[in-house]
Each structure stands twice: as C-alpha cells, then as structure tokens.
C-alpha positions as CSV (number, residue, x, y, z in Angstrom):
1,M,-24.7,15.2,13.6
2,K,-23.1,15.7,17.1
3,R,-24.0,12.2,17.9
4,I,-22.2,10.8,14.9
5,I,-19.1,12.8,15.8
6,K,-19.2,11.6,19.4
7,I,-19.7,7.9,18.5
8,Y,-17.3,7.8,15.5
9,P,-14.6,10.5,16.2
10,V,-11.8,8.9,14.0
11,V,-14.1,8.2,11.1
12,S,-15.7,11.7,11.4
13,I,-12.2,13.4,11.3
14,L,-11.2,11.3,8.3
15,I,-14.4,12.3,6.4
16,V,-13.9,16.0,7.3
17,I,-10.3,15.9,6.0
18,C,-11.5,14.3,2.8
19,L,-14.2,16.9,2.3
20,L,-11.8,19.8,3.0
21,L,-9.4,18.4,0.5
22,G,-12.2,17.9,-2.0
23,I,-13.3,21.5,-1.7
24,L,-9.7,22.8,-2.0
25,T,-9.1,20.5,-5.0
26,T,-12.3,21.9,-6.7
27,F,-10.8,25.4,-6.8
28,W,-7.0,24.8,-6.9
29,G,-6.8,21.3,-8.4
30,S,-3.4,21.5,-10.0
31,V,-1.7,23.2,-7.0
32,M,-3.3,20.7,-4.6
33,Y,-2.0,17.7,-6.6
34,D,1.5,19.2,-6.8
35,L,1.6,19.9,-3.1
36,F,-0.2,16.9,-1.6
37,A,-0.4,14.0,-4.1
38,F,2.2,11.2,-3.8
39,H,4.5,11.2,-6.8
40,S,7.2,8.7,-7.7
41,K,9.7,11.2,-6.2
42,P,8.0,13.1,-3.4
43,I,9.4,16.6,-2.8
44,Y,7.8,17.1,0.6
45,C,7.8,14.6,3.5
46,W,4.0,15.1,4.1
47,Q,3.2,13.6,0.7
48,Y,3.7,10.1,2.2
49,F,0.6,10.8,4.4
50,S,-1.4,13.2,2.2
51,G,-1.0,11.0,-0.8
52,T,-3.7,8.7,0.7
53,F,-6.2,11.5,0.4
54,M,-4.9,13.0,-2.9
55,H,-4.8,10.2,-5.4
56,G,-5.9,10.0,-9.0
57,S,-5.3,12.4,-11.9
58,K,-5.1,16.1,-11.7
59,E,-6.7,16.2,-15.1
60,A,-9.9,14.5,-13.7
61,P,-13.1,16.5,-14.2
62,V,-14.6,18.1,-11.0
63,W,-17.7,15.9,-11.2
64,F,-15.5,12.8,-11.0
65,I,-13.6,14.1,-8.0
66,W,-16.9,14.7,-6.1
67,F,-18.4,11.4,-7.3
68,H,-15.3,9.6,-6.0
69,L,-15.4,11.5,-2.8
70,V,-19.1,10.7,-2.2
71,L,-18.6,7.0,-2.9
72,N,-15.6,6.9,-0.5
73,T,-17.6,8.6,2.2
74,L,-20.6,6.3,1.7
75,M,-18.3,3.3,2.2
76,L,-16.2,4.8,5.0
77,L,-19.1,5.8,7.3
78,P,-20.9,2.4,7.5
79,F,-17.8,0.2,7.5
80,G,-15.4,2.4,9.4
81,G,-18.2,3.5,11.7
82,L,-19.1,-0.2,12.5
83,L,-15.5,-1.0,13.2
84,E,-15.1,2.0,15.4
85,Y,-18.3,1.2,17.3
86,K,-17.4,-2.4,17.8
87,R,-13.6,-2.1,18.5
88,G,-13.2,1.5,19.6
89,S,-11.5,4.6,18.3
90,K,-8.0,3.6,19.3
91,Y,-8.2,0.4,17.3
92,V,-9.5,2.2,14.2
93,F,-6.8,4.8,14.5
94,L,-4.2,2.0,14.8
95,V,-5.6,0.2,11.7
96,L,-5.5,3.4,9.7
97,L,-1.9,4.0,10.7
98,L,-1.0,0.5,9.7
99,L,-2.8,0.8,6.4
100,W,-0.8,3.8,5.5
C-alpha cells in the first residue's frame, strides 16, 4: 500500500478523496449533495471543484453510489497510475486541473 502511494501520489490522493466523499454520502447523502454537488446555480464557490466528485442524483440508492465509486476507482488506478508513472505527478496534476 505504501508503495502505491509513493509511486502514484496524485492518483492515490484522488482515490482517497473519492472514498471519503463516498463514505460521507452513504450517511448524509442529501446534505452532501446540497453542499458539494454542482447545481445550475452554485451557492458556494467550492462547488465548481467538488462537483467533479459529487455528481449524479441524490435519490440514487446506496448500492449504486458504491458501485459507481468502485468502477471509477478501478478505472482511475490503472489508467491514472500508468499516466503518473510514465509522465510524472506534476503532469497528472496539471492534466486534472485542466480537465476541471
């Protein structure tokens, strides 16, 4: 585990953020979506950033949230990890910033 974090720090941080938001959404789904999801008229400035992590419907069942999270993580680790391994952490961080 420490080896993965050392080799892929940006991807690891992104996965940890997704997992933390997934856990919080499991218990406080409606509040989490109201605070962090990107709506047509965001109330808070951080919703421009946090909306990337909090998308979908607040009425979605818990199993779907975790299924979606597992699939995203399974795609992010090999592809993001490969990109970070080949091009470096700074490049991956820049790509993520540009994609937002």
